N, CA, C and O atoms as a CHARMM CRD file, in Angstrom:
* protein
*
  360
    1    1 MET  N      0.93800  -0.98600  -0.13600 PROA 1      0.00000
    2    1 MET  CA     0.09500   0.10400   0.07700 PROA 1      0.00000
    3    1 MET  C      0.83900   1.43100   0.15100 PROA 1      0.00000
    4    1 MET  O      1.69000   1.58800   1.02700 PROA 1      0.00000
    5    2 ASP  N      0.58300   2.31400  -0.65200 PROA 2      0.00000
    6    2 ASP  CA     0.81300   3.46500  -0.98500 PROA 2      0.00000
    7    2 ASP  C      1.09900   4.28300   0.51700 PROA 2      0.00000
    8    2 ASP  O      0.31300   4.24400   1.46400 PROA 2      0.00000
    9    3 LYS  N      2.35200   4.99800   0.50500 PROA 3      0.00000
   10    3 LYS  CA     2.04100   5.95700   1.73200 PROA 3      0.00000
   11    3 LYS  C      1.11400   7.21000   1.19900 PROA 3      0.00000
   12    3 LYS  O      1.28600   7.71100   0.08800 PROA 3      0.00000
   13    4 ILE  N      0.25100   7.59000   1.99700 PROA 4      0.00000
   14    4 ILE  CA    -0.00700   8.93700   1.89100 PROA 4      0.00000
   15    4 ILE  C      1.13800   9.85100   1.71200 PROA 4      0.00000
   16    4 ILE  O      2.06900   9.76900   2.51400 PROA 4      0.00000
   17    5 ARG  N      1.17800  10.77000   0.68500 PROA 5      0.00000
   18    5 ARG  CA     2.09600  11.55800   0.86400 PROA 5      0.00000
   19    5 ARG  C      1.27300  13.11100   0.73600 PROA 5      0.00000
   20    5 ARG  O      1.72800  14.05400   1.38400 PROA 5      0.00000
   21    6 THR  N      0.04000  13.30500  -0.13900 PROA 6      0.00000
   22    6 THR  CA    -0.58800  14.87000   0.23300 PROA 6      0.00000
   23    6 THR  C     -2.38500  14.40100   0.00400 PROA 6      0.00000
   24    6 THR  O     -3.13500  13.65800  -0.62800 PROA 6      0.00000
   25    7 ILE  N     -2.33900  15.42000   0.99500 PROA 7      0.00000
   26    7 ILE  CA    -4.37000  15.37200   1.51700 PROA 7      0.00000
   27    7 ILE  C     -4.51800  16.48200   0.66900 PROA 7      0.00000
   28    7 ILE  O     -3.77200  17.45800   0.75000 PROA 7      0.00000
   29    8 LEU  N     -5.59800  16.37300  -0.28000 PROA 8      0.00000
   30    8 LEU  CA    -6.61100  17.45000  -0.73100 PROA 8      0.00000
   31    8 LEU  C     -7.74500  18.06800  -0.15600 PROA 8      0.00000
   32    8 LEU  O     -8.76800  17.38500  -0.21500 PROA 8      0.00000
   33    9 ILE  N     -7.82500  18.98900   0.29200 PROA 9      0.00000
   34    9 ILE  CA    -9.23500  20.03800   0.59900 PROA 9      0.00000
   35    9 ILE  C     -9.85900  20.58000  -0.06200 PROA 9      0.00000
   36    9 ILE  O     -9.48400  21.65600  -0.52800 PROA 9      0.00000
   37   10 PRO  N    -11.11000  20.01300  -0.37100 PROA 10     0.00000
   38   10 PRO  CA   -11.80800  21.19200  -1.11000 PROA 10     0.00000
   39   10 PRO  C    -12.13400  22.45000   0.28300 PROA 10     0.00000
   40   10 PRO  O    -12.80200  21.95900   1.19300 PROA 10     0.00000
   41   11 PHE  N    -11.77000  23.78800   0.46700 PROA 11     0.00000
   42   11 PHE  CA   -11.91900  24.65800   1.13800 PROA 11     0.00000
   43   11 PHE  C    -12.41100  26.41400   0.47400 PROA 11     0.00000
   44   11 PHE  O    -11.81200  27.11200  -0.34400 PROA 11     0.00000
   45   12 ASP  N    -13.36300  26.61100   1.02600 PROA 12     0.00000
   46   12 ASP  CA   -13.88300  27.43400   0.88200 PROA 12     0.00000
   47   12 ASP  C    -14.55500  28.63800   1.61800 PROA 12     0.00000
   48   12 ASP  O    -15.43700  29.34700   1.13300 PROA 12     0.00000
   49   13 PHE  N    -13.80500  28.80800   3.31400 PROA 13     0.00000
   50   13 PHE  CA   -13.79900  29.20700   4.42100 PROA 13     0.00000
   51   13 PHE  C    -15.04900  28.76700   5.06000 PROA 13     0.00000
   52   13 PHE  O    -15.15800  29.19700   6.20800 PROA 13     0.00000
   53   14 THR  N    -15.90200  28.12600   4.70300 PROA 14     0.00000
   54   14 THR  CA   -17.17500  27.56400   5.45800 PROA 14     0.00000
   55   14 THR  C    -16.85000  26.55300   6.17500 PROA 14     0.00000
   56   14 THR  O    -16.26100  25.60900   5.64800 PROA 14     0.00000
   57   15 LYS  N    -17.21400  26.54700   7.71700 PROA 15     0.00000
   58   15 LYS  CA   -16.92300  25.96600   8.94900 PROA 15     0.00000
   59   15 LYS  C    -17.05900  24.52200   8.62300 PROA 15     0.00000
   60   15 LYS  O    -16.88800  23.76800   9.58200 PROA 15     0.00000
   61   16 ALA  N    -17.30800  24.01900   7.57200 PROA 16     0.00000
   62   16 ALA  CA   -17.10600  22.29200   7.38100 PROA 16     0.00000
   63   16 ALA  C    -16.02200  22.31900   6.64300 PROA 16     0.00000
   64   16 ALA  O    -15.36100  21.28700   6.76100 PROA 16     0.00000
   65   17 SER  N    -15.38400  23.45500   5.60300 PROA 17     0.00000
   66   17 SER  CA   -14.16200  23.20500   5.70200 PROA 17     0.00000
   67   17 SER  C    -12.92800  23.12500   6.35000 PROA 17     0.00000
   68   17 SER  O    -11.92500  22.42400   6.21700 PROA 17     0.00000
   69   18 LYS  N    -13.29500  24.09300   7.13400 PROA 18     0.00000
   70   18 LYS  CA   -12.52500  24.46200   8.31800 PROA 18     0.00000
   71   18 LYS  C    -12.17100  23.32200   9.20800 PROA 18     0.00000
   72   18 LYS  O    -11.07100  23.18100   9.74100 PROA 18     0.00000
   73   19 LYS  N    -13.30200  22.43300   9.34100 PROA 19     0.00000
   74   19 LYS  CA   -13.64200  21.57600  10.24700 PROA 19     0.00000
   75   19 LYS  C    -12.64200  20.49100   9.54100 PROA 19     0.00000
   76   19 LYS  O    -11.75400  20.06100  10.27800 PROA 19     0.00000
   77   20 ALA  N    -12.67200  20.11700   8.52200 PROA 20     0.00000
   78   20 ALA  CA   -12.10700  19.29100   7.00600 PROA 20     0.00000
   79   20 ALA  C    -10.14800  19.56600   7.34700 PROA 20     0.00000
   80   20 ALA  O     -9.11200  18.98900   7.01700 PROA 20     0.00000
   81   21 LEU  N    -10.47400  20.62500   8.06900 PROA 21     0.00000
   82   21 LEU  CA    -8.69700  21.13900   7.43200 PROA 21     0.00000
   83   21 LEU  C     -8.09400  20.97000   9.30600 PROA 21     0.00000
   84   21 LEU  O     -6.96300  20.63200   9.65600 PROA 21     0.00000
   85   22 GLU  N     -9.06600  21.26700  10.05900 PROA 22     0.00000
   86   22 GLU  CA    -8.87700  20.46500  11.60900 PROA 22     0.00000
   87   22 GLU  C     -8.24900  19.29100  11.59000 PROA 22     0.00000
   88   22 GLU  O     -7.13000  19.05400  12.04500 PROA 22     0.00000
   89   23 TYR  N     -9.32500  18.21600  10.81100 PROA 23     0.00000
   90   23 TYR  CA    -8.75200  16.65900  10.84500 PROA 23     0.00000
   91   23 TYR  C     -8.09300  16.74800  10.63500 PROA 23     0.00000
   92   23 TYR  O     -7.31800  16.75400  11.59200 PROA 23     0.00000
   93   24 ALA  N     -7.53200  16.90000   9.49500 PROA 24     0.00000
   94   24 ALA  CA    -6.52600  16.85200   8.56800 PROA 24     0.00000
   95   24 ALA  C     -5.13200  17.18200   9.17900 PROA 24     0.00000
   96   24 ALA  O     -4.25500  16.31800   9.17700 PROA 24     0.00000
   97   25 ALA  N     -4.87400  18.65300   9.80000 PROA 25     0.00000
   98   25 ALA  CA    -3.99400  18.98600  10.88000 PROA 25     0.00000
   99   25 ALA  C     -3.77000  17.77000  11.67600 PROA 25     0.00000
  100   25 ALA  O     -2.71600  17.13400  11.65400 PROA 25     0.00000
  101   26 GLY  N     -5.10400  17.38500  12.58500 PROA 26     0.00000
  102   26 GLY  CA    -4.71100  16.29200  13.49800 PROA 26     0.00000
  103   26 GLY  C     -4.16900  15.45900  12.96200 PROA 26     0.00000
  104   26 GLY  O     -2.99800  15.35200  13.32700 PROA 26     0.00000
  105   27 PHE  N     -4.61500  14.47800  11.90300 PROA 27     0.00000
  106   27 PHE  CA    -4.09600  13.44600  11.51600 PROA 27     0.00000
  107   27 PHE  C     -2.56900  13.16900  11.26500 PROA 27     0.00000
  108   27 PHE  O     -1.83800  12.29000  11.72200 PROA 27     0.00000
  109   28 VAL  N     -2.20500  14.68300   9.98800 PROA 28     0.00000
  110   28 VAL  CA    -0.36000  14.93900  10.03700 PROA 28     0.00000
  111   28 VAL  C      0.03500  15.32500  11.00900 PROA 28     0.00000
  112   28 VAL  O      0.91000  14.60900  11.49600 PROA 28     0.00000
  113   29 GLY  N     -0.34400  16.59200  11.81500 PROA 29     0.00000
  114   29 GLY  CA     0.65100  16.73700  12.93100 PROA 29     0.00000
  115   29 GLY  C      1.45800  17.11700  12.59400 PROA 29     0.00000
  116   29 GLY  O      1.33000  17.74800  11.54500 PROA 29     0.00000
  117   30 ARG  N      2.87400  17.02700  13.20700 PROA 30     0.00000
  118   30 ARG  CA     4.36800  17.81800  13.10100 PROA 30     0.00000
  119   30 ARG  C      4.81900  17.00500  12.87900 PROA 30     0.00000
  120   30 ARG  O      5.62700  17.42500  12.05000 PROA 30     0.00000
  121   31 LEU  N      5.03400  15.70800  12.98200 PROA 31     0.00000
  122   31 LEU  CA     5.71500  14.77400  12.59100 PROA 31     0.00000
  123   31 LEU  C      5.67600  14.20700  11.04500 PROA 31     0.00000
  124   31 LEU  O      6.76900  13.83000  10.62400 PROA 31     0.00000
  125   32 ASP  N      4.68700  14.11100  10.24900 PROA 32     0.00000
  126   32 ASP  CA     4.47900  13.33300   9.17300 PROA 32     0.00000
  127   32 ASP  C      4.97000  13.88300   8.47000 PROA 32     0.00000
  128   32 ASP  O      5.25200  14.97300   8.96800 PROA 32     0.00000
  129   33 ASP  N      5.51700  13.75900   6.82900 PROA 33     0.00000
  130   33 ASP  CA     6.13200  14.72000   5.78900 PROA 33     0.00000
  131   33 ASP  C      4.59100  14.43100   4.85900 PROA 33     0.00000
  132   33 ASP  O      4.53200  13.61900   3.93600 PROA 33     0.00000
  133   34 ILE  N      3.32400  15.34300   5.36500 PROA 34     0.00000
  134   34 ILE  CA     2.54300  14.84500   4.57300 PROA 34     0.00000
  135   34 ILE  C      1.69100  16.58900   4.15000 PROA 34     0.00000
  136   34 ILE  O      1.22600  17.42800   4.92200 PROA 34     0.00000
  137   35 LYS  N      1.77300  16.58200   2.72100 PROA 35     0.00000
  138   35 LYS  CA     1.33700  17.60500   2.57400 PROA 35     0.00000
  139   35 LYS  C     -0.06600  18.22800   2.61600 PROA 35     0.00000
  140   35 LYS  O     -1.02400  17.50400   2.34500 PROA 35     0.00000
  141   36 ILE  N     -0.27800  19.63300   2.96500 PROA 36     0.00000
  142   36 ILE  CA    -2.08600  20.03100   2.79300 PROA 36     0.00000
  143   36 ILE  C     -1.87300  20.46800   1.86300 PROA 36     0.00000
  144   36 ILE  O     -0.86000  21.11300   1.59100 PROA 36     0.00000
  145   37 VAL  N     -2.79300  20.21900   1.14000 PROA 37     0.00000
  146   37 VAL  CA    -3.17300  21.35200  -0.09400 PROA 37     0.00000
  147   37 VAL  C     -4.33600  21.58000  -0.51200 PROA 37     0.00000
  148   37 VAL  O     -5.07800  20.75700  -1.04800 PROA 37     0.00000
  149   38 LEU  N     -4.64500  23.10200  -0.21500 PROA 38     0.00000
  150   38 LEU  CA    -6.41700  23.52100   0.05400 PROA 38     0.00000
  151   38 LEU  C     -6.65800  24.00100  -1.39200 PROA 38     0.00000
  152   38 LEU  O     -6.05600  24.83600  -2.06700 PROA 38     0.00000
  153   39 ALA  N     -7.75000  23.19600  -1.66600 PROA 39     0.00000
  154   39 ALA  CA    -8.03400  23.57700  -3.04400 PROA 39     0.00000
  155   39 ALA  C     -9.53800  25.04100  -3.10600 PROA 39     0.00000
  156   39 ALA  O    -10.69400  24.62900  -3.20900 PROA 39     0.00000
  157   40 TYR  N     -9.37000  26.06900  -3.05600 PROA 40     0.00000
  158   40 TYR  CA   -10.51900  27.17000  -3.72400 PROA 40     0.00000
  159   40 TYR  C    -10.96400  27.06500  -4.87500 PROA 40     0.00000
  160   40 TYR  O    -10.42500  27.80600  -5.69700 PROA 40     0.00000
  161   41 VAL  N    -11.59200  26.54600  -5.15900 PROA 41     0.00000
  162   41 VAL  CA   -12.92600  26.15200  -6.76500 PROA 41     0.00000
  163   41 VAL  C    -13.51200  27.60600  -6.75500 PROA 41     0.00000
  164   41 VAL  O    -13.22500  28.20800  -5.72000 PROA 41     0.00000
  165   42 SER  N    -14.07800  28.14100  -7.43200 PROA 42     0.00000
  166   42 SER  CA   -14.54500  29.09400  -7.74500 PROA 42     0.00000
  167   42 SER  C    -15.18600  29.53400  -8.57400 PROA 42     0.00000
  168   42 SER  O    -14.54600  30.07800  -9.47400 PROA 42     0.00000
  169   43 GLY  N    -17.22400  29.52900  -8.74300 PROA 43     0.00000
  170   43 GLY  CA   -17.98200  29.84400 -10.08700 PROA 43     0.00000
  171   43 GLY  C    -17.38500  30.90100 -11.02600 PROA 43     0.00000
  172   43 GLY  O    -17.07200  30.97700 -12.21400 PROA 43     0.00000
  173   44 ASN  N    -17.37000  32.02500  -9.45700 PROA 44     0.00000
  174   44 ASN  CA   -16.73200  33.66200 -10.26800 PROA 44     0.00000
  175   44 ASN  C    -15.44600  33.35200  -9.83000 PROA 44     0.00000
  176   44 ASN  O    -15.02900  32.54200  -9.00200 PROA 44     0.00000
  177   45 CYS  N    -14.75100  34.39500 -10.76600 PROA 45     0.00000
  178   45 CYS  CA   -13.39600  34.40500 -10.74700 PROA 45     0.00000
  179   45 CYS  C    -13.27600  36.04600  -9.58300 PROA 45     0.00000
  180   45 CYS  O    -12.98600  37.13900 -10.06800 PROA 45     0.00000
  181   46 ASN  N    -13.48500  35.89900  -8.49100 PROA 46     0.00000
  182   46 ASN  CA   -13.52500  36.78700  -7.54900 PROA 46     0.00000
  183   46 ASN  C    -12.71600  36.57200  -6.61900 PROA 46     0.00000
  184   46 ASN  O    -13.12700  35.95100  -5.63900 PROA 46     0.00000
  185   47 LEU  N    -11.25100  37.05500  -6.67200 PROA 47     0.00000
  186   47 LEU  CA   -10.28800  36.34300  -5.93500 PROA 47     0.00000
  187   47 LEU  C     -9.19200  37.10300  -5.19400 PROA 47     0.00000
  188   47 LEU  O     -8.18100  36.61600  -4.68900 PROA 47     0.00000
  189   48 GLU  N     -9.60000  38.48000  -5.21800 PROA 48     0.00000
  190   48 GLU  CA    -9.10600  39.53000  -4.82200 PROA 48     0.00000
  191   48 GLU  C     -8.35000  39.06100  -3.19900 PROA 48     0.00000
  192   48 GLU  O     -7.16100  38.97100  -2.89200 PROA 48     0.00000
  193   49 LEU  N     -9.81700  38.78900  -2.24500 PROA 49     0.00000
  194   49 LEU  CA    -8.50600  38.91300  -0.91900 PROA 49     0.00000
  195   49 LEU  C     -8.46500  37.67600  -0.26000 PROA 49     0.00000
  196   49 LEU  O     -8.48300  37.43900   0.94700 PROA 49     0.00000
  197   50 LEU  N     -8.39400  36.75700  -1.43200 PROA 50     0.00000
  198   50 LEU  CA    -8.48400  35.21600  -0.92100 PROA 50     0.00000
  199   50 LEU  C     -6.63200  35.19200  -0.85500 PROA 50     0.00000
  200   50 LEU  O     -6.49500  34.10100  -0.30200 PROA 50     0.00000
  201   51 PRO  N     -5.72300  35.52200  -0.99400 PROA 51     0.00000
  202   51 PRO  CA    -4.28900  35.59700  -1.07800 PROA 51     0.00000
  203   51 PRO  C     -4.20100  35.92500   0.94600 PROA 51     0.00000
  204   51 PRO  O     -3.95300  35.25100   1.94600 PROA 51     0.00000
  205   52 GLU  N     -4.51600  37.12000   0.67900 PROA 52     0.00000
  206   52 GLU  CA    -4.88500  37.41100   2.70700 PROA 52     0.00000
  207   52 GLU  C     -5.00000  36.61200   3.97000 PROA 52     0.00000
  208   52 GLU  O     -4.34500  36.48600   5.00500 PROA 52     0.00000
  209   53 ASN  N     -6.80700  35.81100   3.12800 PROA 53     0.00000
  210   53 ASN  CA    -7.30500  35.17000   3.89800 PROA 53     0.00000
  211   53 ASN  C     -6.36000  33.79500   4.37600 PROA 53     0.00000
  212   53 ASN  O     -6.36900  33.29500   5.50100 PROA 53     0.00000
  213   54 PHE  N     -5.37600  33.23900   2.94300 PROA 54     0.00000
  214   54 PHE  CA    -4.93600  32.30100   3.04100 PROA 54     0.00000
  215   54 PHE  C     -3.46000  32.16000   4.17800 PROA 54     0.00000
  216   54 PHE  O     -3.04300  31.33100   4.98700 PROA 54     0.00000
  217   55 GLU  N     -3.08200  33.35200   3.71200 PROA 55     0.00000
  218   55 GLU  CA    -1.85000  33.50100   4.61100 PROA 55     0.00000
  219   55 GLU  C     -2.69200  33.71500   6.44100 PROA 55     0.00000
  220   55 GLU  O     -2.15200  33.08400   7.35000 PROA 55     0.00000
  221   56 ARG  N     -3.67200  34.40600   6.71300 PROA 56     0.00000
  222   56 ARG  CA    -3.84600  34.17300   7.78500 PROA 56     0.00000
  223   56 ARG  C     -4.18600  32.72000   8.59600 PROA 56     0.00000
  224   56 ARG  O     -4.18600  32.45200   9.79700 PROA 56     0.00000
  225   57 LEU  N     -4.49800  31.83800   7.29000 PROA 57     0.00000
  226   57 LEU  CA    -4.73100  30.18200   7.57800 PROA 57     0.00000
  227   57 LEU  C     -3.44700  29.66300   7.85700 PROA 57     0.00000
  228   57 LEU  O     -3.51000  28.89300   8.81500 PROA 57     0.00000
  229   58 GLU  N     -2.04200  29.80900   7.29100 PROA 58     0.00000
  230   58 GLU  CA    -1.18000  29.54700   7.52500 PROA 58     0.00000
  231   58 GLU  C     -0.36600  30.27200   8.42300 PROA 58     0.00000
  232   58 GLU  O      0.21500  29.57300   9.25400 PROA 58     0.00000
  233   59 LYS  N     -0.24100  31.05700   8.45600 PROA 59     0.00000
  234   59 LYS  CA     0.23100  31.30000  10.14800 PROA 59     0.00000
  235   59 LYS  C     -0.63100  30.71600  11.32700 PROA 59     0.00000
  236   59 LYS  O     -0.01000  30.61900  12.38500 PROA 59     0.00000
  237   60 GLU  N     -2.15900  30.24200  11.35000 PROA 60     0.00000
  238   60 GLU  CA    -2.60300  29.56800  12.24600 PROA 60     0.00000
  239   60 GLU  C     -2.05000  28.27700  12.44400 PROA 60     0.00000
  240   60 GLU  O     -2.11200  27.74300  13.55100 PROA 60     0.00000
  241   61 TYR  N     -1.40300  27.61400  11.26600 PROA 61     0.00000
  242   61 TYR  CA    -1.18200  26.05900  11.44000 PROA 61     0.00000
  243   61 TYR  C      0.44100  26.13900  11.19400 PROA 61     0.00000
  244   61 TYR  O      1.00600  25.10000  10.85300 PROA 61     0.00000
  245   62 GLU  N      1.08300  27.15000  11.33200 PROA 62     0.00000
  246   62 GLU  CA     2.29500  26.87700  11.31000 PROA 62     0.00000
  247   62 GLU  C      3.17100  25.81300  12.20300 PROA 62     0.00000
  248   62 GLU  O      3.91300  24.87200  11.92000 PROA 62     0.00000
  249   63 GLY  N      2.63800  26.53800  13.64500 PROA 63     0.00000
  250   63 GLY  CA     3.34800  25.72800  14.35200 PROA 63     0.00000
  251   63 GLY  C      2.79000  24.28900  14.82900 PROA 63     0.00000
  252   63 GLY  O      3.31000  23.68800  15.76900 PROA 63     0.00000
  253   64 ILE  N      1.56700  23.73100  14.02400 PROA 64     0.00000
  254   64 ILE  CA     0.88400  22.37200  14.25900 PROA 64     0.00000
  255   64 ILE  C      1.42100  21.25000  13.09000 PROA 64     0.00000
  256   64 ILE  O      1.18400  20.04400  13.15700 PROA 64     0.00000
  257   65 LEU  N      2.26800  21.97800  11.90400 PROA 65     0.00000
  258   65 LEU  CA     2.24300  21.29000  10.98300 PROA 65     0.00000
  259   65 LEU  C      3.50300  21.40400  10.72400 PROA 65     0.00000
  260   65 LEU  O      4.19700  22.38200  11.00000 PROA 65     0.00000
  261   66 LYS  N      3.90600  20.25100  10.09500 PROA 66     0.00000
  262   66 LYS  CA     6.03000  20.22500   9.85400 PROA 66     0.00000
  263   66 LYS  C      5.54300  20.83500   8.32000 PROA 66     0.00000
  264   66 LYS  O      6.51200  21.48400   7.92700 PROA 66     0.00000
  265   67 ASN  N      4.63700  20.89000   7.46100 PROA 67     0.00000
  266   67 ASN  CA     4.81300  21.27900   6.10200 PROA 67     0.00000
  267   67 ASN  C      3.88800  22.65800   5.58000 PROA 67     0.00000
  268   67 ASN  O      2.67500  22.66100   5.37400 PROA 67     0.00000
  269   68 LYS  N      4.74900  23.71000   5.44800 PROA 68     0.00000
  270   68 LYS  CA     3.33600  24.73200   5.26200 PROA 68     0.00000
  271   68 LYS  C      2.09600  24.20900   4.71000 PROA 68     0.00000
  272   68 LYS  O      2.16800  23.02100   4.39700 PROA 68     0.00000
  273   69 LEU  N      0.88200  24.82600   4.49100 PROA 69     0.00000
  274   69 LEU  CA    -0.24600  24.95000   3.82200 PROA 69     0.00000
  275   69 LEU  C      0.41100  25.33400   2.47300 PROA 69     0.00000
  276   69 LEU  O      1.24200  26.20600   2.22000 PROA 69     0.00000
  277   70 GLU  N     -0.24200  24.37400   1.63700 PROA 70     0.00000
  278   70 GLU  CA    -0.41700  24.94900   0.34400 PROA 70     0.00000
  279   70 GLU  C     -1.27300  25.31000  -0.26500 PROA 70     0.00000
  280   70 GLU  O     -2.17500  25.15600   0.55900 PROA 70     0.00000
  281   71 TRP  N     -1.97900  25.90300  -1.57600 PROA 71     0.00000
  282   71 TRP  CA    -3.32800  25.99600  -1.84700 PROA 71     0.00000
  283   71 TRP  C     -3.30600  26.14200  -3.44200 PROA 71     0.00000
  284   71 TRP  O     -2.27500  26.50800  -4.00700 PROA 71     0.00000
  285   72 GLU  N     -4.57800  25.81700  -4.21000 PROA 72     0.00000
  286   72 GLU  CA    -4.70000  25.89500  -5.32400 PROA 72     0.00000
  287   72 GLU  C     -5.86000  26.85200  -5.17900 PROA 72     0.00000
  288   72 GLU  O     -6.83200  26.58200  -4.47300 PROA 72     0.00000
  289   73 ILE  N     -5.71500  28.19700  -5.99500 PROA 73     0.00000
  290   73 ILE  CA    -7.08100  28.48000  -6.53300 PROA 73     0.00000
  291   73 ILE  C     -7.72600  29.16800  -8.01400 PROA 73     0.00000
  292   73 ILE  O     -7.43900  30.15600  -8.69000 PROA 73     0.00000
  293   74 GLN  N     -8.53800  28.30000  -8.08800 PROA 74     0.00000
  294   74 GLN  CA    -8.94500  28.33500  -9.45600 PROA 74     0.00000
  295   74 GLN  C    -10.49600  28.49400  -9.96200 PROA 74     0.00000
  296   74 GLN  O    -11.48600  28.50900  -9.23100 PROA 74     0.00000
  297   75 ASP  N    -10.47900  28.56000 -10.79900 PROA 75     0.00000
  298   75 ASP  CA   -11.84000  29.00900 -11.48100 PROA 75     0.00000
  299   75 ASP  C    -12.64200  27.94900 -12.46000 PROA 75     0.00000
  300   75 ASP  O    -12.16400  27.72600 -13.57300 PROA 75     0.00000
  301   76 GLY  N    -13.82100  27.31500 -12.06100 PROA 76     0.00000
  302   76 GLY  CA   -14.43700  26.29600 -13.07100 PROA 76     0.00000
  303   76 GLY  C    -15.57900  25.68200 -11.58700 PROA 76     0.00000
  304   76 GLY  O    -15.85500  26.09700 -10.46200 PROA 76     0.00000
  305   77 LYS  N    -15.91700  24.60100 -12.37000 PROA 77     0.00000
  306   77 LYS  CA   -16.75600  23.61600 -11.91400 PROA 77     0.00000
  307   77 LYS  C    -16.08400  22.45000 -10.67900 PROA 77     0.00000
  308   77 LYS  O    -15.12300  21.68800 -10.79300 PROA 77     0.00000
  309   78 LEU  N    -16.94900  22.65900  -9.59000 PROA 78     0.00000
  310   78 LEU  CA   -16.33000  21.80700  -8.30800 PROA 78     0.00000
  311   78 LEU  C    -15.17100  20.96000  -8.76500 PROA 78     0.00000
  312   78 LEU  O    -13.96800  21.19600  -8.87900 PROA 78     0.00000
  313   79 ILE  N    -16.13000  19.59000  -9.05200 PROA 79     0.00000
  314   79 ILE  CA   -15.74300  18.17500  -9.44300 PROA 79     0.00000
  315   79 ILE  C    -14.31300  18.26900 -10.62400 PROA 79     0.00000
  316   79 ILE  O    -13.15800  17.90600 -10.40000 PROA 79     0.00000
  317   80 GLU  N    -14.76700  18.76100 -11.64900 PROA 80     0.00000
  318   80 GLU  CA   -13.91500  18.65700 -13.13100 PROA 80     0.00000
  319   80 GLU  C    -12.72500  19.25200 -12.33300 PROA 80     0.00000
  320   80 GLU  O    -11.72400  18.54500 -12.21500 PROA 80     0.00000
  321   81 THR  N    -12.74500  20.60100 -11.72400 PROA 81     0.00000
  322   81 THR  CA   -11.43100  20.99500 -11.39800 PROA 81     0.00000
  323   81 THR  C    -10.82600  20.77200 -10.00900 PROA 81     0.00000
  324   81 THR  O     -9.93000  21.54600  -9.67000 PROA 81     0.00000
  325   82 LEU  N    -11.17500  19.89400  -9.24400 PROA 82     0.00000
  326   82 LEU  CA   -10.86600  19.11800  -8.25200 PROA 82     0.00000
  327   82 LEU  C     -9.91100  18.03300  -8.66900 PROA 82     0.00000
  328   82 LEU  O     -8.82600  17.75800  -8.15600 PROA 82     0.00000
  329   83 ILE  N    -10.60600  17.37500  -9.85500 PROA 83     0.00000
  330   83 ILE  CA    -9.34700  16.17500 -10.56400 PROA 83     0.00000
  331   83 ILE  C     -8.95400  16.99900 -10.98000 PROA 83     0.00000
  332   83 ILE  O     -8.31500  17.45400 -10.03100 PROA 83     0.00000
  333   84 LYS  N     -8.78400  17.77000 -11.92200 PROA 84     0.00000
  334   84 LYS  CA    -7.23600  18.83900 -12.44500 PROA 84     0.00000
  335   84 LYS  C     -6.15400  18.86400 -11.65500 PROA 84     0.00000
  336   84 LYS  O     -4.98000  18.51400 -11.77600 PROA 84     0.00000
  337   85 ILE  N     -6.98600  19.48600 -10.59500 PROA 85     0.00000
  338   85 ILE  CA    -5.56800  19.66200  -9.64100 PROA 85     0.00000
  339   85 ILE  C     -5.17600  18.71100  -8.64900 PROA 85     0.00000
  340   85 ILE  O     -4.26500  19.03800  -7.88800 PROA 85     0.00000
  341   86 ARG  N     -5.72100  17.56600  -8.52700 PROA 86     0.00000
  342   86 ARG  CA    -5.59000  16.05100  -8.33700 PROA 86     0.00000
  343   86 ARG  C     -4.17200  15.62800  -8.78500 PROA 86     0.00000
  344   86 ARG  O     -3.09800  15.36700  -8.24400 PROA 86     0.00000
  345   87 LYS  N     -4.70700  15.68700 -10.08000 PROA 87     0.00000
  346   87 LYS  CA    -3.89800  15.29000 -11.54000 PROA 87     0.00000
  347   87 LYS  C     -2.27500  16.13300 -11.09400 PROA 87     0.00000
  348   87 LYS  O     -1.38900  15.46800 -10.55800 PROA 87     0.00000
  349   88 LYS  N     -2.10100  17.45700 -11.36600 PROA 88     0.00000
  350   88 LYS  CA    -1.20000  18.06200 -10.89100 PROA 88     0.00000
  351   88 LYS  C     -0.48500  18.19100  -9.90300 PROA 88     0.00000
  352   88 LYS  O      0.62000  18.68200 -10.13100 PROA 88     0.00000
  353   89 ILE  N     -0.70000  17.94300  -8.94400 PROA 89     0.00000
  354   89 ILE  CA    -0.13800  17.43900  -7.65900 PROA 89     0.00000
  355   89 ILE  C      0.49800  16.39800  -7.37400 PROA 89     0.00000
  356   89 ILE  O      1.54300  16.29800  -6.73100 PROA 89     0.00000
  357   90 ARG  N     -0.49300  15.14400  -8.13100 PROA 90     0.00000
  358   90 ARG  CA     0.58000  13.92800  -7.85600 PROA 90     0.00000
  359   90 ARG  C      1.88200  13.92300  -7.87600 PROA 90     0.00000
  360   90 ARG  O      2.49900  12.88500  -7.63600 PROA 90     0.00000
């Protein structure tokens, strides 16, 4: 069985996506070399404030995770875009 190297989380700053990130961070912890990629997929390309929001999130988790949070910000349909992102980060 292959070792998990990356966890892809669809992330839109909702309570549910924040809970998914908390769960993944608890699973990964500081000792494991698994990276977490947050995927923000927008149907509208209104992304001006997102970098600041992600930077704030990175700071919140930098003491918890060994690796820095990564993110993919893309426009498109959710499922199709997540599949493209997954292929890209492999």
